[in-house]
C-alpha positions in Angstrom: 0.0 -0.2 -0.3 1.5 3.8 -0.9 2.1 5.6 1.3 0.3 9.2 2.3 3.0 11.3 0.5 3.7 8.7 -2.8 0.3 8.8 -3.3 0.3 12.2 -3.7 3.2 12.6 -6.1 1.4 9.9 -8.3 -1.4 12.5 -8.1 0.9 14.8 -9.1 2.1 12.9 -12.0 -0.2 12.2 -13.2 -2.0 16.0 -13.2 1.4 17.0 -15.3 -0.1 16.7 -18.6 -4.0 18.9 -18.0 -1.4 21.4 -15.9 1.1 21.6 -19.3 -1.5 22.3 -21.4 -2.2 19.9 -24.6 1.2 18.5 -26.9 0.9 16.1 -30.0 4.2 13.7 -29.7 6.1 12.4 -32.7 6.1 8.0 -32.3 9.8 9.0 -31.4 8.9 11.4 -28.8 9.7 14.5 -30.5 7.5 17.7 -30.1 5.4 18.3 -33.0 3.1 21.2 -31.4 2.4 23.1 -28.3 -0.9 24.8 -27.3 -0.4 26.5 -23.7 -3.4 26.2 -21.5 -4.3 28.3 -18.2 -2.1 28.9 -16.0 1.2 27.4 -18.2 4.5 29.0 -18.6 5.2 32.0 -20.9 7.1 29.7 -23.3 7.4 29.8 -27.3 4.1 28.2 -28.9 2.8 27.9 -32.6 -0.4 29.9 -33.3 -3.0 27.6 -35.7 -2.4 28.2 -39.2 -2.7 26.5 -41.9 -0.3 23.0 -42.8 -1.3 21.7 -45.8 -0.8 23.7 -49.1 -1.6 22.8 -53.1 0.3 24.9 -55.6 1.3 24.3 -59.3 4.4 24.2 -61.4 5.0 27.8 -61.7 3.4 29.5 -58.9 4.6 30.5 -55.6 4.3 29.1 -52.3 4.1 30.5 -48.8 4.6 28.9 -45.7 3.5 30.7 -42.4 4.5 29.5 -39.5 2.8 31.9 -36.7 4.8 31.7 -33.0 4.3 33.7 -29.8 6.0 34.2 -27.0 9.8 33.3 -28.9 11.7 35.2 -26.7 15.6 34.7 -27.2 14.6 31.3 -28.9 14.9 30.8 -32.7 13.3 29.4 -35.6 14.3 27.2 -38.1 12.7 26.0 -42.0 13.8 22.9 -42.6 12.7 20.2 -45.5 12.3 16.8 -44.5 13.1 14.7 -47.2 17.1 15.7 -46.8 17.1 17.1 -44.0 18.4 20.1 -45.6 18.3 23.7 -43.1 16.7 26.4 -45.8 17.2 28.8 -42.8 17.7 29.6 -39.0 16.8 33.1 -37.4 16.2 34.9 -40.5 18.6 34.0 -42.3 18.7 31.7 -45.8 21.1 28.5 -45.7 20.6 27.3 -49.2 21.8 27.8 -53.1 18.7 28.2 -54.3 17.7 31.1 -55.1 14.4 30.5 -55.4 14.1 29.8 -51.5 13.5 33.5 -48.7 12.3 34.2 -45.7 10.3 37.1 -44.3 9.9 37.6 -40.9 7.3 40.0 -39.4 4.3 40.5 -37.3 3.8 42.1 -33.8 3.2 40.4 -30.4 3.1 36.7 -32.8 6.4 36.6 -35.2 5.3 35.2 -38.5 8.0 33.3 -40.1 7.6 33.3 -44.1 8.9 30.4 -46.2 8.7 31.6 -49.5 9.5 29.2 -52.5 9.1 30.3 -56.3 8.7 28.8 -59.6 7.7 25.5 -57.8 8.9 23.3 -59.6 7.3 19.8 -58.9 10.3 18.3 -56.7 9.1 20.8 -54.0 6.3 18.9 -53.4 7.2 17.4 -49.8 6.9 18.3 -46.1 8.9 21.4 -44.5 9.2 21.7 -40.4 9.0 24.9 -38.5 11.3 24.2 -36.0 11.9 25.8 -32.5 14.9 24.7 -30.5 13.8 24.4 -27.3 14.6 21.6 -25.4 12.9 19.4 -26.4 12.3 21.1 -29.8 8.6 21.6 -30.7 8.1 21.3 -34.4 5.3 22.3 -36.9 5.2 20.3 -40.1 3.8 21.8 -43.8 2.7 19.3 -46.8 3.4 20.6 -50.1 1.5 19.3 -53.0 2.9 20.4 -56.6 0.4 20.3 -59.6 1.9 19.4 -62.7 -0.7 21.5 -65.0 -1.7 24.9 -66.2 -3.0 26.9 -63.6 -6.3 27.8 -64.4 -7.7 31.8 -64.8 -11.1 32.8 -63.9 -13.5 34.5 -66.9 -16.6 35.9 -67.0 -19.3 36.4 -68.9 -22.4 38.3 -69.1 -25.4 36.9 -70.9 -26.0 40.0 -72.5 -24.9 43.2 -72.8 -28.1 45.1 -73.0 -31.3 45.0 -71.3 -34.6 46.9 -71.7 -37.8 46.5 -69.1 -40.8 48.8 -68.4 -41.6 50.2 -65.4 -42.8 48.1 -62.9 -42.1 44.9 -65.0 -39.7 42.2 -63.7 -36.0 41.9 -65.5 -33.4 38.8 -64.7 -29.7 39.7 -65.4 -27.4 36.4 -65.7 -23.8 36.3 -65.6 -21.4 33.0 -65.6 -17.9 32.4 -64.1 -15.4 29.7 -65.1 -12.1 28.4 -64.9 -9.9 28.3 -68.1 -9.1 25.6 -69.0 -11.1 23.2 -66.6 -8.7 22.4 -63.4 -7.7 18.4 -63.8 -6.7 17.8 -60.3 -6.2 21.2 -58.9 -8.6 21.9 -55.8 -9.3 25.6 -56.6 -12.0 27.2 -54.6 -15.2 27.5 -55.8 -16.0 30.4 -57.4 -18.7 32.6 -56.6 -20.5 35.7 -57.9 -21.6 39.2 -56.9 -23.2 42.1 -58.4 -22.7 45.3 -58.0 -24.3 48.6 -59.5 -22.3 52.1 -59.3 -19.5 50.3 -57.0 -22.8 49.0 -54.3 -24.2 45.4 -53.5 -27.6 45.3 -55.2 -28.6 44.3 -52.3 -27.2 47.1 -50.4 -29.0 49.9 -52.8 -32.9 48.0 -52.9 -32.7 46.7 -49.3 -33.6 43.2 -50.0 -36.9 44.0 -51.7 -38.1 42.8 -54.9 -34.3 41.4 -55.8 -33.6 37.4 -56.1 -30.6 35.8 -57.2 -30.7 32.1 -57.6 -26.8 30.3 -58.3 -26.2 27.3 -60.1 -22.5 25.9 -59.4 -20.0 23.5 -60.3 -16.5 22.2 -59.7 -15.2 24.7 -62.4 -17.9 27.3 -63.5 -20.6 28.9 -61.5 -24.0 30.6 -62.8 -25.9 33.6 -61.6 -29.5 34.9 -62.1 -30.0 38.5 -60.9 -33.9 39.2 -60.8 -35.4 42.6 -59.7 -39.2 42.5 -59.6 -41.3 46.0 -60.1 -38.8 47.8 -61.7 -38.7 51.3 -61.5 -36.7 54.2 -63.1 -33.7 54.1 -60.7 -32.5 50.7 -61.5 -31.3 51.5 -64.7 -27.6 51.6 -64.9 -24.4 49.9 -65.6 -24.6 46.2 -63.8 -21.3 44.5 -62.8 -20.6 41.1 -62.0 -17.7 39.5 -60.6 -16.2 36.6 -59.2 -15.3 36.5 -55.9 -13.3 33.4 -54.2 -12.8 32.9 -50.5 -10.3 34.9 -48.3 -9.6 31.6 -46.0 -8.5 28.6 -48.7 -5.2 26.5 -48.7 -4.0 26.4 -52.2 -1.8 29.3 -53.0 -2.8 29.9 -56.7 -5.7 32.0 -56.7 -8.0 32.6 -59.2 -7.3 36.7 -60.6 -10.8 38.5 -60.1 -12.7 39.5 -63.5 -16.1 41.5 -64.3 -18.4 41.7 -66.4 -20.8 44.7 -67.4 -24.4 44.6 -68.5 -26.5 48.0 -68.8 -30.0 48.0 -68.1 -32.2 50.5 -69.3 -35.3 50.8 -67.7 -38.0 52.3 -70.1 -40.7 55.2 -68.7 -43.7 53.6 -70.1 -45.1 51.3 -67.7 -46.0 47.3 -68.9 -49.4 47.9 -68.2 -49.1 51.3 -70.5 -47.5 49.5 -73.3 -50.1 46.5 -73.2 -52.7 49.3 -73.5 -50.8 50.2 -76.3 -50.5 47.6 -78.1 -53.5 46.6 -77.1 -54.9 49.3 -78.7 -52.6 49.1 -82.5 -54.6 46.1 -82.6 -57.9 46.9 -82.8 -57.4 49.7 -84.9 -55.5 47.5 -87.1 -58.5 45.0 -86.8 -60.8 48.1 -87.7 -59.3 48.7 -90.2 -59.0 45.4 -91.8 -63.2 45.2 -91.3 -63.2 48.1 -93.2 -61.4 46.9 -96.3 -63.7 43.7 -96.8 -66.7 45.5 -96.7 -65.5 48.1 -99.5 -64.6 45.0 -101.9 -68.6 43.6 -100.6 -69.9 47.1 -101.9 -67.3 47.0 -104.8 -68.7 43.1 -105.9 -72.0 44.0 -105.3 -72.2 46.9 -107.1 -70.4 45.1 -110.6 -73.0 42.4 -110.3 -76.0 44.9 -109.9 -74.3 46.7 -113.1 -74.4 42.9 -115.1 -78.2 41.9 -114.7 -79.4 45.4 -115.5 -77.8 44.9 -118.5 
């Protein structure tokens, strides 16, 4: 049976992981990352960041390592496949001119490893390492795909549209990647509608405005419907592509934009219908008068023939 002093020590040892915060460990006992918990020491710690990156050949890749409470410790970037130290404390230790390091940030230091003009051979695992005891490491996985980088293009359904006051009109816009990506997981394309630089929803306060969007892996189609048109709805509408800011993909398609000019006729839809109906009635009356004249001439001809 354990003495009270031994039992207290055993309980303290069992509670140490909770007191020191959460940790993740490799099979060989190496610390991968450590997050300090409440009441823990103010030692270095990694902050959450995206550690999975996908890019295409020829593009740039940036790996951001965010560290808090670095104090007198240093950050190194290591290429895992050959354990080559690419940088240490902001200094680059490679003859590859494509590799550079930038240190920025206030409070939390950001150590960014940039690899320009990616090659397929650059793919693999990279390590952001702190020279603590034991050392702390955060691993990044970089995938480099050998395929053309698509660009986003956008096209409106029509350059001009006409609508009458009180009627409804639908504007159509399509965004797509060209060429369609084969394996590169680009973010989905969203389409934003603006008029004079202001989102359409903000101009009409959601009143009489509806949007319908269909999305596929490499293209999107958006339809903007304006109900009960007003003269103030006339103008130039812009549809532009937008991609999420938070994405693990290093290659972001450039923004594209196209325009639709909407004309709103001052004549209301009801007035136009009444005018068209009036025109139709006038034509019908003209056709009726013409038929009566033909019948009169025919009767007159028969009368003269029979009178002889």
